[in-house]
C-alpha positions, 0 to 999 in steps of 0.5 A: 265531149266538145267545149261547145257541148259543155257550154250548151249543157251549162247554159241549159242547166242555168236556164232550167234553174231559172225556170224552176225558180220562177215557177216556184215564185209563181206558185207562192204568189198564186197560193191565195187563188182558190178557183178550180182552174187555178187549182188545176193549173197549180197542180200541173205546174207543181208536177212539172216543176218536180219533174224539172228538178229531177231532170236537173239533178240527173244532168248534174249527176251525169256531168259529175260522173263524166268529169270524174271519169275524165280526171281518172283517165288523165291521172292514169295517162300521167302515171303510165306516160309521165314523160309525155305528160311533162312534154305536153305540159311544157308545150302548153306552158310555152304557148301560154307564155308566148301569148302573154308575152305578146301583150 
């Protein structure tokens, strides 16, 4: 998964949370409405809100599973090839040190 996909997914989850919060607030504000059309609209909105929450929870669970899998893969790699991992860490540290030193 690329960084762009991760950023896009994070942005989507944040937007979905905002929509859910706004919809819940709208439902609270219109609780006093008693017309038939507003009652039907509220019921549809409540159903879609529940579906959105389920989707959000599913996305979060999937993201957590992928993060755990990536962590386990990195851990396995470090245990299988410790010297390569140390070399990669040293290279990253060198590059970061050079970038910081240029300031």
